[in-house]
C-alpha positions as CSV (number, residue, x, y, z in Angstrom):
1,M,115.7,106.7,116.6
2,R,116.5,109.1,119.4
3,R,117.9,112.6,118.2
4,T,120.5,114.7,120.0
5,L,120.3,118.4,119.8
6,G,123.0,118.6,117.3
7,I,121.2,116.5,114.6
8,A,117.8,117.7,115.0
9,V,118.4,120.1,112.2
10,A,115.8,121.9,110.3
11,V,112.8,120.4,111.8
12,T,109.8,122.4,110.8
13,T,106.4,121.8,110.8
14,A,104.6,120.0,107.9
15,A,102.6,123.1,107.0
16,S,106.0,125.5,106.6
17,L,107.7,122.8,104.2
18,L,104.5,122.0,101.8
19,T,101.6,123.9,101.5
20,A,98.5,123.4,99.8
21,P,98.0,125.1,96.6
22,P,95.5,128.0,96.6
23,A,91.9,127.5,96.2
24,H,91.9,128.9,92.6
25,A,94.8,126.8,91.4
26,A,94.3,124.3,88.4
27,P,94.2,120.7,89.4
28,S,97.5,118.9,89.7
29,Q,97.8,115.7,87.7
30,I,99.2,112.2,89.0
31,T,99.5,109.4,86.6
32,F,99.5,105.6,87.1
33,D,100.4,103.3,84.0
34,L,99.0,99.9,84.8
35,G,100.8,98.7,81.6
36,V,104.2,99.4,83.2
37,S,105.0,96.9,85.9
38,T,107.9,97.8,88.5
39,G,108.0,94.5,89.9
40,A,106.3,92.5,92.8
41,L,105.1,94.4,96.0
42,R,107.8,94.5,98.7
43,Y,105.4,96.0,101.3
44,G,109.0,97.4,102.7
45,A,107.5,100.6,104.3
46,T,105.7,98.6,106.7
47,G,108.4,98.4,109.4
48,F,108.8,99.9,113.0
49,L,111.6,100.6,115.4
50,Y,110.2,99.6,118.9
51,G,107.0,99.2,117.2
52,L,106.6,96.1,119.2
53,G,106.9,96.1,122.8
54,D,106.2,92.7,124.5
55,E,104.4,89.5,123.5
56,G,100.9,90.8,122.6
57,I,101.7,94.6,122.6
58,P,100.5,95.6,120.3
59,D,97.8,93.1,119.6
60,E,98.6,90.5,117.2
61,T,95.7,91.3,115.2
62,M,96.4,94.8,114.8
63,L,100.2,93.7,113.5
64,A,99.1,90.9,111.3
65,A,96.3,92.8,109.3
66,L,99.2,95.2,107.8
67,K,101.4,92.7,106.4
68,P,104.4,93.6,108.3
69,Q,108.0,93.0,107.1
70,V,110.9,94.4,109.2
71,T,110.8,95.5,112.8
72,A,114.2,96.8,114.4
73,Q,114.3,96.0,118.3
74,K,116.6,96.4,121.1
75,A,119.4,93.9,122.0
76,P,118.9,90.6,123.6
77,D,118.5,91.8,127.6
78,G,119.4,95.2,126.4
79,L,119.2,97.9,129.0
80,Q,118.3,100.9,126.7
81,H,114.4,100.6,127.2
82,P,112.3,98.2,129.4
83,N,110.8,96.5,126.7
84,G,111.0,95.6,122.7
85,D,113.8,93.0,123.4
86,A,114.3,91.4,119.6
87,L,114.3,87.8,120.9
88,K,111.3,88.1,123.0
89,I,108.8,89.6,120.5
90,A,110.0,87.4,117.7
91,P,107.4,84.5,118.0
92,M,104.7,87.1,117.7
93,F,106.1,88.9,114.9
94,K,106.8,85.8,112.9
95,R,103.4,84.5,113.3
96,A,102.0,87.5,112.2
97,G,104.1,87.2,108.7
98,G,107.1,89.5,109.6
99,R,110.0,88.9,107.3
100,E,113.2,90.2,109.4
101,I,114.2,91.5,112.8
102,Q,116.8,93.8,113.1
103,I,118.6,93.8,116.4
104,Y,120.1,97.2,117.7
105,M,123.1,95.8,119.5
106,Q,124.5,99.1,120.9
107,D,120.9,99.4,122.9
108,V,122.4,96.6,125.2
109,Y,123.8,100.0,126.8
110,Q,121.5,102.0,129.3
111,Q,122.3,105.5,128.4
112,W,121.5,107.8,125.7
113,P,123.7,108.6,124.1
114,Y,125.2,105.3,124.6
115,E,127.9,105.3,127.5
116,N,131.4,104.7,125.6
117,L,133.4,102.3,127.9
118,G,135.9,101.3,125.0
119,I,135.7,98.8,122.1
120,N,136.9,95.9,124.6
121,D,133.8,96.3,126.5
122,Y,131.5,96.5,123.5
123,L,133.0,93.4,122.0
124,A,132.6,91.5,125.4
125,K,128.8,92.1,125.0
126,V,128.8,91.5,121.4
127,D,130.1,88.1,121.9
128,T,127.3,87.6,124.6
129,M,124.5,88.8,122.2
130,T,125.6,87.0,119.3
131,R,125.8,83.7,121.1
132,K,122.1,84.4,122.4
133,V,121.1,85.0,118.8
134,V,122.9,81.8,117.5
135,A,120.8,79.7,119.9
136,D,117.5,81.3,119.2
137,P,115.1,79.3,117.0
138,Y,114.4,82.2,114.9
139,R,118.1,83.0,114.0
140,S,117.7,83.0,110.2
141,S,115.2,86.0,110.7
142,Y,117.7,88.3,112.4
143,V,119.7,91.1,111.1
144,Y,122.7,92.5,113.4
145,V,122.9,96.4,113.5
146,P,126.4,96.8,115.0
147,F,126.2,100.9,115.1
148,N,123.3,103.2,115.6
149,E,123.8,106.6,114.1
150,P,127.7,106.4,114.8
151,D,128.4,109.6,112.8
152,Q,127.0,111.2,115.9
153,I,127.6,108.8,118.9
154,W,131.2,107.6,119.6
155,Y,132.5,108.5,116.1
156,G,131.4,112.2,115.4
157,G,134.3,113.6,113.4
158,N,136.1,110.3,113.5
159,L,135.3,108.3,110.5
160,N,138.4,106.4,110.3
161,G,137.8,105.0,114.0
162,L,134.3,104.1,113.0
163,L,135.6,102.1,110.0
164,A,138.3,100.2,112.1
165,D,135.9,99.3,114.8
166,W,133.4,98.4,112.0
167,R,135.8,95.8,110.9
168,T,136.4,94.5,114.0
169,V,132.9,94.2,115.2
170,Y,131.9,92.7,111.9
171,R,134.4,90.0,112.3
172,R,133.5,89.3,115.6
173,I,129.9,88.6,114.9
174,R,131.0,86.4,111.9
175,S,133.5,84.6,113.8
176,I,130.4,83.3,116.1
177,D,127.7,83.3,113.5
178,P,129.1,82.6,110.3
179,T,125.8,82.8,108.5
180,A,125.0,86.4,110.4
181,R,123.3,89.1,108.0
182,I,124.9,92.4,109.4
183,A,123.2,96.0,108.4
184,G,125.2,99.3,108.4
185,P,126.5,101.9,108.7
186,G,123.5,103.3,110.1
187,F,124.0,106.9,109.6
188,A,121.6,109.5,111.1
189,A,121.2,111.0,107.7
190,Y,122.4,110.4,104.1
191,R,126.0,111.2,103.8
192,S,127.3,110.6,100.2
193,A,130.7,111.2,100.8
194,D,131.1,109.4,104.2
195,L,129.0,106.3,102.6
196,R,131.6,106.3,99.5
197,T,134.4,106.3,102.0
198,F,132.8,103.6,104.1
199,L,131.9,101.3,101.2
200,T,135.3,101.5,99.7
201,Y,137.0,100.4,103.0
202,A,134.3,97.7,103.6
203,R,135.0,96.1,100.2
204,D,138.7,96.3,100.4
205,N,138.4,94.7,104.1
206,N,135.9,92.0,103.1
207,V,133.5,93.5,105.6
208,L,130.7,94.8,103.3
209,P,127.3,95.2,105.1
210,D,124.5,92.5,103.8
211,V,121.8,95.4,104.1
212,M,122.9,98.7,103.8
213,A,121.1,100.9,106.5
214,W,120.8,104.7,107.0
215,H,118.0,107.1,108.6
216,E,115.6,109.7,106.9
217,L,114.4,111.8,109.6
218,G,114.7,115.4,108.2
219,D,112.5,117.6,105.9
220,D,115.2,116.8,103.0
221,F,113.4,113.3,102.7
222,Y,110.5,114.9,100.9
223,S,112.4,116.7,98.4
224,S,115.5,114.7,97.9
225,W,114.6,111.0,98.6
226,H,115.0,110.2,94.9
227,L,118.3,111.8,94.9
228,H,119.6,110.1,97.9
229,Y,118.8,106.8,96.5
230,S,119.9,107.2,92.8
231,D,123.2,108.7,94.4
232,Y,123.6,105.7,96.6
233,R,123.0,103.1,93.8
234,S,125.6,105.2,91.5
235,I,128.2,104.8,94.5
236,E,128.0,101.0,94.6
237,T,128.0,100.8,90.8
238,S,131.2,102.9,90.5
239,L,132.8,100.7,93.2
240,G,131.7,97.4,91.5
241,I,129.6,96.5,94.5
242,S,126.7,94.4,93.9
243,P,123.3,96.1,94.9
244,R,122.5,95.9,98.5
245,P,119.0,95.6,99.8
246,I,118.5,99.1,101.7
247,S,116.9,99.6,104.8
248,I,116.0,103.0,106.0
249,N,115.7,101.6,109.6
250,E,114.4,105.0,111.0
251,Y,112.1,107.2,109.1
252,G,109.8,110.2,109.7
253,R,110.4,113.5,111.5
254,I,110.2,114.4,115.1
255,S,106.9,116.0,114.6
256,G,104.0,116.1,112.1
257,D,104.8,112.8,110.4
258,L,103.7,110.0,112.8
259,G,100.2,108.9,113.0
260,V,99.4,111.5,110.1
261,P,98.3,109.5,106.9
262,G,98.8,112.5,104.3
263,N,102.5,112.7,105.3
264,L,103.3,109.1,105.6
265,V,101.8,108.2,102.2
266,Q,105.1,110.0,101.0
267,Y,107.3,107.5,102.7
268,V,105.1,104.5,101.8
269,A,104.9,105.5,98.1
270,K,108.6,106.3,97.7
271,F,109.9,103.6,99.6
272,E,107.9,101.0,97.6
273,N,108.7,102.7,94.4
274,S,112.2,102.2,95.4
275,K,111.7,98.6,96.6
276,V,113.6,99.5,100.0
277,D,112.7,98.6,103.5
278,G,111.8,101.3,105.9
279,C,111.0,101.5,109.8
280,L,109.0,104.3,111.4
281,A,111.0,106.1,113.9
282,Y,110.6,105.7,117.5
283,W,109.8,109.1,118.8
284,T,106.9,108.3,121.3
285,T,106.1,105.2,123.3
286,A,107.0,101.6,122.3
287,G,104.6,99.1,121.6
288,G,102.2,101.1,119.5
289,L,103.6,100.6,116.1
290,N,104.8,103.9,116.3
291,D,101.5,105.9,116.6
292,L,99.4,103.4,114.1
293,V,97.8,101.8,117.4
294,T,96.4,103.5,120.2
295,R,95.1,102.3,123.7
296,N,95.1,98.5,123.4
297,N,93.5,97.5,119.9
298,Q,92.5,100.5,118.1
299,A,93.4,102.0,114.9
300,T,94.6,105.6,114.3
301,G,93.8,107.1,110.8
302,A,97.6,106.2,109.7
303,W,97.0,102.7,110.5
304,W,94.2,102.3,107.8
305,L,97.0,103.6,105.3
306,Y,99.3,101.0,106.0
307,H,96.4,98.4,105.9
308,W,95.2,99.6,102.6
309,Y,99.2,99.1,101.5
310,G,99.3,95.5,102.9
311,E,95.7,94.7,100.9
312,M,97.4,95.5,97.7
313,T,98.3,92.6,95.6
314,G,100.0,91.8,92.2
315,N,102.6,94.1,91.2
316,T,103.4,97.7,91.5
317,V,103.1,100.0,88.6
318,A,105.0,103.0,87.1
319,V,103.8,106.3,89.0
320,T,104.4,109.9,87.7
321,P,103.8,112.6,90.4
322,P,103.5,116.0,89.8
323,S,107.0,116.2,90.5
324,P,109.7,113.9,91.8
325,G,110.1,116.0,95.0
326,G,106.7,117.2,95.5
327,A,104.1,117.1,97.8
328,L,101.6,114.7,96.0
329,Q,102.9,111.2,95.7
330,G,101.1,107.8,95.1
331,L,101.5,104.2,94.8
332,G,99.8,101.9,92.4
333,A,99.1,98.0,92.1
334,V,97.4,95.8,89.4
335,D,96.4,92.1,90.1
336,A,95.4,90.3,87.0
337,N,94.2,87.4,89.0
338,K,91.7,89.7,91.1
339,K,90.9,91.7,88.1
340,Q,91.6,94.8,90.3
341,A,94.0,97.9,90.4
342,R,94.5,99.7,93.6
343,I,96.1,103.2,94.0
344,I,97.2,105.1,97.2
345,L,97.7,108.8,96.9
346,G,97.9,111.8,99.1
347,G,100.8,113.9,100.6
348,N,99.9,117.7,100.2
349,N,100.9,118.2,104.1
350,P,98.8,121.3,104.8
351,A,97.6,121.8,108.3
352,S,94.3,123.0,107.1
353,G,92.8,123.4,103.4
354,T,92.3,121.3,100.4
355,Y,93.5,120.6,97.1
356,D,92.3,119.1,93.8
357,T,93.9,116.6,91.7
358,N,93.2,114.4,88.6
359,V,94.3,110.8,88.7
360,Q,95.2,109.5,85.4
361,V,95.2,105.9,84.8
362,R,97.2,104.8,81.7
363,G,97.8,101.2,80.2
364,V,94.4,100.0,81.4
365,P,94.5,96.1,81.0
366,S,91.7,94.7,78.8
367,Y,90.4,92.6,81.7
368,L,89.1,95.8,83.3
369,G,87.2,96.2,80.2
370,S,86.3,99.5,78.2
371,R,84.4,100.8,81.2
372,V,85.6,100.7,84.8
373,H,84.4,101.2,88.0
374,A,86.1,103.3,90.5
375,T,85.5,103.6,94.1
376,V,87.5,106.1,96.2
377,W,88.1,106.1,100.0
378,G,89.5,108.6,102.5
379,V,90.9,108.4,106.0
380,D,91.4,111.5,108.0
381,N,94.2,112.2,110.7
382,A,92.9,111.2,113.9
383,G,96.3,111.9,115.9
384,I,96.6,109.3,118.5
385,N,93.0,108.8,119.0
386,P,91.1,106.0,117.7
387,S,89.9,106.6,113.9
388,S,86.4,106.1,112.8
389,G,88.0,104.3,109.6
390,P,87.9,104.9,106.1
391,Y,85.0,106.8,104.5
392,K,83.7,106.6,100.9
393,V,84.9,109.8,99.0
394,T,83.0,109.0,95.7
395,E,82.4,106.1,93.3
396,G,81.6,106.1,89.5
397,D,82.1,104.6,86.0
398,F,84.7,105.7,83.7
399,T,85.0,105.2,79.9
400,V,88.4,104.0,78.9
401,S,89.6,105.8,75.6
402,G,92.7,105.1,74.2
403,G,93.8,102.8,77.2
404,Q,93.4,105.4,79.6
405,L,90.9,107.3,82.1
406,T,90.8,110.0,84.6
407,V,89.4,110.2,87.9
408,P,88.9,113.9,89.1
409,L,89.5,114.3,92.7
410,T,88.2,117.7,94.5
411,G,88.6,119.0,98.1
412,L,91.0,116.4,99.2
413,K,92.7,117.0,102.7
414,G,96.3,117.6,102.9
415,Q,96.7,115.2,106.1
416,S,94.4,112.6,104.9
417,A,95.2,109.8,102.6
418,Y,93.4,108.2,99.7
419,Q,92.5,104.9,98.1
420,I,91.2,104.0,94.8
421,I,89.9,100.7,93.9
422,L,89.2,100.0,90.2
423,T,87.4,97.1,88.9
424,P,85.5,96.2,85.9
425,D,82.0,98.1,85.3
426,R,79.8,95.2,87.3
427,D,78.5,97.2,90.0
428,L,74.8,96.7,90.7
429,T,74.6,98.8,93.7
430,A,76.7,101.5,95.3
431,V,79.0,100.3,97.8
432,P,77.7,101.5,101.2
433,A,80.3,103.2,103.4
434,N,79.5,101.0,106.5
435,R,79.5,97.6,104.4
436,Y,82.2,95.1,104.0
437,E,82.4,93.9,100.4
438,A,83.8,90.4,99.9
439,E,85.6,91.6,96.4
440,Y,87.4,94.1,98.2
441,G,88.6,92.0,101.2
442,G,91.5,89.9,101.3
443,L,91.5,86.8,99.4
444,S,93.7,83.6,99.6
445,G,93.5,80.1,98.9
446,G,91.0,79.3,95.9
447,A,89.0,82.3,96.7
448,R,88.7,84.5,93.7
449,V,86.8,87.2,91.9
450,T,85.9,86.8,88.0
451,Y,83.6,89.8,87.5
452,G,81.2,87.4,85.5
453,T,77.6,87.7,84.7
454,N,75.9,86.9,87.8
455,T,73.1,88.8,89.1
456,G,71.7,90.0,92.4
457,Y,74.9,91.0,94.1
458,S,75.8,93.9,95.9
459,G,78.5,96.3,95.0
460,T,80.9,95.5,92.2
461,Y,81.0,91.6,92.4
462,F,81.4,88.8,94.9
463,T,83.9,86.1,95.9
464,E,84.0,82.6,94.8
465,G,86.1,79.5,94.4
466,Y,84.8,77.7,97.6
467,G,83.6,74.7,95.3
468,A,86.5,71.9,95.1
469,S,88.7,73.9,97.7
470,S,89.6,73.4,101.1
471,T,91.8,76.6,101.3
472,A,89.6,79.3,99.8
473,S,89.5,82.4,102.5
474,T,87.9,85.6,102.3
475,R,89.2,88.0,105.4
476,F,87.4,91.0,106.5
477,V,89.0,93.7,108.5
478,V,86.3,95.5,110.8
479,T,86.1,97.9,113.4
480,A,84.3,97.3,116.7
481,P,83.8,100.7,118.5
482,N,83.5,99.0,122.0
483,D,84.0,95.9,123.5
484,G,80.5,94.0,123.2
485,Y,78.4,91.5,121.0
486,Y,78.1,92.1,117.4
487,N,76.0,90.5,114.5
488,L,77.9,89.3,111.7
489,S,75.7,89.2,108.9
490,L,76.9,87.4,105.9
491,R,75.4,87.5,102.5
492,Y,75.9,84.7,100.4
493,S,74.5,82.3,97.6
494,A,74.7,78.4,97.6
495,G,73.1,77.1,94.4
496,A,73.4,73.6,92.7
497,Y,76.7,72.2,92.9
498,T,77.9,68.7,91.8
499,N,78.2,66.4,94.8
500,A,77.4,69.2,97.0
501,P,74.5,69.0,99.8
502,A,71.7,71.4,99.3
503,N,72.6,73.1,102.7
504,R,76.1,74.3,103.1
505,S,78.4,75.6,106.0
506,I,81.6,77.6,106.3
507,R,83.9,77.9,109.0
508,L,84.1,81.4,110.9
509,R,87.6,82.7,112.2
510,V,88.0,85.5,114.3
511,N,91.4,87.1,115.2
512,G,93.1,84.0,114.2
513,S,90.8,81.3,116.1
514,N,88.5,79.1,114.8
515,V,84.9,80.2,116.3
516,S,82.3,78.2,114.7
517,D,81.1,76.3,111.5
518,V,78.2,78.7,110.3
519,A,75.0,76.9,108.7
520,L,74.2,78.4,105.2
521,P,70.9,77.0,103.9
522,G,71.1,76.3,100.2
523,T,69.4,78.7,97.8
524,A,67.2,78.3,94.7
525,N,70.3,79.2,92.3
526,W,73.6,81.0,92.2
527,N,71.9,84.4,91.5
528,T,69.5,84.0,94.6
529,W,71.2,85.4,97.7
530,N,70.5,85.0,101.6
531,T,71.7,86.2,104.9
532,V,73.0,84.5,108.0
533,T,73.9,86.0,111.1
534,T,76.4,85.2,113.9
535,K,76.6,87.0,116.9
536,V,80.3,87.1,118.3
537,Y,81.7,88.8,121.2
538,L,84.5,91.3,119.7
539,P,87.2,93.5,121.5
540,A,87.2,97.2,120.9
541,G,89.2,98.0,117.6
542,I,90.4,96.0,114.9
543,N,89.2,92.6,114.4
544,R,90.1,90.1,111.5
545,I,87.1,88.4,110.3
546,E,87.7,85.3,108.0
547,Y,85.3,82.9,106.6
548,N,87.1,79.8,105.3
549,A,86.6,76.6,103.2
550,Y,87.3,73.7,105.5
551,A,86.0,70.5,104.2
552,A,87.4,67.7,102.0
553,D,84.1,67.7,100.2
554,D,81.8,70.4,99.1
555,R,79.5,71.3,102.1
556,D,81.3,74.6,101.9
557,A,80.8,75.4,98.2
558,V,79.2,79.0,98.7
559,N,79.7,82.6,97.0
560,L,80.1,85.5,99.5
561,D,78.8,88.7,98.8
562,Y,79.6,91.1,101.8
563,L,79.5,91.3,105.6
564,D,77.3,93.6,107.6
565,L,78.5,94.5,111.2
566,A,76.2,95.7,113.9
567,A,76.2,96.0,117.4
568,T,73.7,94.0,119.7
569,S,73.2,92.9,123.1
570,G,74.2,89.8,124.8
571,T,75.0,88.3,128.4
572,V,77.8,89.7,130.1
573,S,78.6,89.3,133.8
574,A,80.8,91.8,135.7
575,Y,82.8,91.1,138.9
576,E,84.4,93.9,140.8
577,A,88.1,93.2,142.1
578,E,87.3,94.9,145.4
579,S,84.2,92.7,146.2
580,S,84.3,91.0,149.5
581,A,83.5,87.7,147.8
582,N,87.0,87.9,146.4
583,T,90.5,86.6,148.3
584,L,93.3,88.9,148.4
585,G,97.0,87.5,149.1
586,G,99.7,89.0,150.7
587,T,100.3,92.7,150.0
588,A,97.4,92.7,147.6
589,V,94.9,95.4,148.9
590,V,91.8,97.3,148.0
591,T,92.5,101.0,147.1
592,T,90.1,103.8,146.3
593,D,89.9,105.9,142.9
594,A,87.2,107.8,141.8
595,A,88.1,106.9,138.2
596,A,87.7,103.2,138.9
597,S,84.3,101.1,138.5
598,G,82.7,101.1,141.8
599,G,85.2,103.9,143.1
600,R,87.9,101.2,144.0
601,Y,90.6,98.8,142.5
602,V,92.9,96.2,143.6
603,G,96.6,97.0,143.7
604,W,100.0,95.6,144.9
605,V,99.4,92.3,143.2
606,G,102.5,90.3,142.1
607,A,106.3,91.2,142.9
608,G,106.0,87.7,144.8
609,S,104.1,84.6,144.5
610,A,102.1,85.0,147.6
611,N,100.3,88.4,146.2
612,T,97.6,87.4,144.5
613,L,93.8,88.4,143.7
614,R,91.4,85.7,143.3
615,F,87.9,86.0,141.8
616,N,85.6,83.9,143.3
617,G,82.2,82.5,142.3
618,V,82.7,83.6,138.3
619,T,79.7,81.7,137.1
620,V,79.0,80.6,133.6
621,P,75.9,78.5,132.6
622,S,78.1,75.8,130.4
623,A,81.6,74.8,130.1
624,G,83.5,76.5,127.2
625,R,85.6,79.2,126.0
626,Y,84.8,82.9,127.3
627,R,86.3,86.3,126.8
628,L,87.6,87.5,130.0
629,V,87.4,91.4,129.8
630,V,89.8,92.8,132.3
631,S,89.6,96.5,133.3
632,Y,93.0,98.0,134.6
633,A,95.4,100.8,134.9
634,N,99.4,100.6,134.6
635,A,101.3,103.7,134.5
636,E,104.9,102.5,135.4
637,V,107.9,104.1,133.8
638,V,111.6,103.4,134.2
639,G,114.3,106.3,134.1
640,D,113.8,109.5,132.4
641,H,114.2,110.5,128.6
642,A,113.7,113.8,126.6
643,Y,110.8,112.3,124.3
644,N,110.5,108.3,124.5
645,N,108.6,107.7,127.4
646,N,110.2,104.3,129.0
647,I,106.7,102.8,129.7
648,V,106.8,99.3,131.6
649,D,104.2,96.9,130.1
650,R,103.3,94.8,133.5
651,H,102.3,91.3,133.2
652,A,100.1,89.1,135.2
653,D,99.7,85.2,135.1
654,I,96.1,84.3,135.3
655,S,95.1,80.9,136.6
656,V,91.7,79.2,136.2
657,N,90.5,77.2,138.8
658,G,94.2,76.6,140.0
659,G,95.2,75.5,136.7
660,T,98.4,76.2,134.9
661,A,98.6,79.8,134.8
662,K,98.6,82.0,131.3
663,R,101.0,84.9,131.2
664,H,99.2,88.3,129.7
665,V,100.9,91.3,129.2
666,F,99.2,94.7,129.7
667,R,99.7,97.6,127.7
668,N,100.6,100.8,129.5
669,T,97.7,103.1,130.1
670,L,99.9,106.2,130.5
671,A,98.2,107.2,133.8
672,W,97.0,105.4,136.9
673,N,93.6,106.8,136.6
674,T,93.2,105.9,133.2
675,Y,91.5,102.4,133.0
676,R,91.6,100.4,129.7
677,T,90.4,97.0,128.7
678,T,92.2,94.1,127.4
679,V,90.6,90.6,126.4
680,V,92.0,87.0,127.5
681,D,90.4,83.8,126.3
682,V,89.8,81.7,129.2
683,D,88.3,78.2,129.5
684,L,85.5,77.9,132.1
685,A,83.6,75.0,133.7
686,A,80.1,75.1,134.1
687,G,78.9,76.8,137.4
688,A,81.5,78.6,139.5
689,N,85.0,79.3,138.8
690,T,87.8,81.1,140.4
691,I,90.1,83.3,138.4
692,T,93.5,84.1,140.0
693,F,96.1,87.1,139.2
694,G,99.4,87.2,140.2
695,N,103.0,87.8,139.2
696,A,105.7,85.7,141.1
697,S,108.5,87.8,139.3
698,T,110.1,90.8,140.8
699,G,107.6,93.1,139.1
700,Y,103.9,94.1,139.8
701,A,100.5,93.0,138.0
702,P,98.6,96.0,136.8
703,N,96.2,97.7,138.9
704,I,93.0,95.4,138.7
705,D,89.3,97.3,138.3
706,R,87.2,94.4,137.3
707,V,86.5,91.5,135.1
708,Q,83.7,90.6,132.8
709,T,83.0,87.5,131.2
710,A,81.3,87.0,127.7
711,A,80.7,83.7,125.7
712,V,82.4,84.0,122.7
713,L,79.2,83.1,120.6
714,G,76.1,84.8,122.0
């Protein structure tokens, strides 16, 4: 989490730790054995410490597209940071599919390192926190973390003191919450001898943690993770303790790892191959998924690595890297139902330079055939800037000989990550880099890929299974460079199908909300393809586009080939906050700022119910749901910290035509003259409307620059 100088040991740059091989070096080899299953995907590396700030921070779409598993957040009403309260982020995290929320209980304290007011003071706080958890509707999803880095904080050099207080706090939590799951000890690094002593004491006093937790924040992770893991499991065995789930609830070095795909692939691969959970360390700002998300809704290069990870399905397979503690690592999975295998690799870690490797695939299953098609994608390090997204490196067909094939890769970048998708050799066209092929998308319900004998499709195949199904779904995760209207062009076929009408339709869902039932005229047969375009307003950044079966009959019996995305024009109306047509209440005032649209904005909104900004005359042609695009600035911080910027995500209560206000949280823009946009859906009446911004709490709303309105469908 947050490091003191005493434990920031041997932190070096990635380049000094793991360097690229010289240009003349022979290619390395990394092997994936599809015939040796290592179990179901856990997705455990997709965890965050303070990755979530408040409701909607980050955008739920950004979170859900990663298949999140674990997040570690502050204690209920804790003072350590201004956001990240475990109980407040729980509804969004669970909606996004999250599994477990760890509560850093010592974060109830304000100071770092935590002020030590004695065990009795802490126990009183533990009582209060635990009772709040017990009363919470998500109680079963929480895991208590009583101590954070106790080897450095409160108990440095005093292991016996920690053991006694662990037993006291553990028993107090269980006395209030008998079903509590408790994680510990939470050491700042892997400490073999101390863990043995801790586990021996915990076993003998019946206070064993339900989840074993420690941190991996140093250079030694790269060379020694496999040694840490095997040593810990051997300690359990020698003490007769049943295997505990392991949570590395802080991982990644203070510099060189966060946001860097080629570094983070090491953690993803090693944690998944060991079937443990991990949370990215909190080195920067809360609410940005630890540098996977930038601005409001935009992905860094590392976000795409975790999205690839979340899109893997089936079982993981045995991986043999060039060496267990070496630079190049990988993760593989094979899905018999989808007839696909996916591989993620990378991790040479040079700041510059390239490397070559041969990807050997063994145990190729029969359903992939004697010839296999491979598509290779890369994603580069974008730092904390928005990524342009994955790009196609190469694709080709490979003959399987003796159950194996080799994909040679050259010129790979050390800070980049790579994905390989293996399918049967059914490709009819190259896979365009800017096209979203349905067979590579996220499938659920009855949707499937069969790699049969159809013709006329693009890429390697298509998705089917919409006939006789009301659950089939194909999900595309797309990037919109800017806020605005986009044409979603869906290529499909809709041939004759028993009891189905000639013309079909399918339900379009965008970012979790149903948008429209798209009419799909029938095609001559299942090998004839047509394209239908829907114009939709999308926020800048990542968007989830789903085409879902929805009917009890077969009016939605179609096959889907691909989705193309293209920016287009549409009607967008803008309203400046400083306009004389608006109404300012209380302290709200127009202020000059050259960086704002029109050179002015409205500030001092909120901190009392009378201090409001009301936009008048927001006019739309017909009643319905509209996107309200709010341009704002917010750079409020609380206190001081050596590296965590204690940002405040201000909120505003937004009311349409005097109706019930809807709260929206605005991610910090990190500078008062930096304006970002966020999109809020509002229901407007035909004609003129009023939209009021306020904040009746003690906090202010952000500075409001302007709003724009756009119909959801263009």
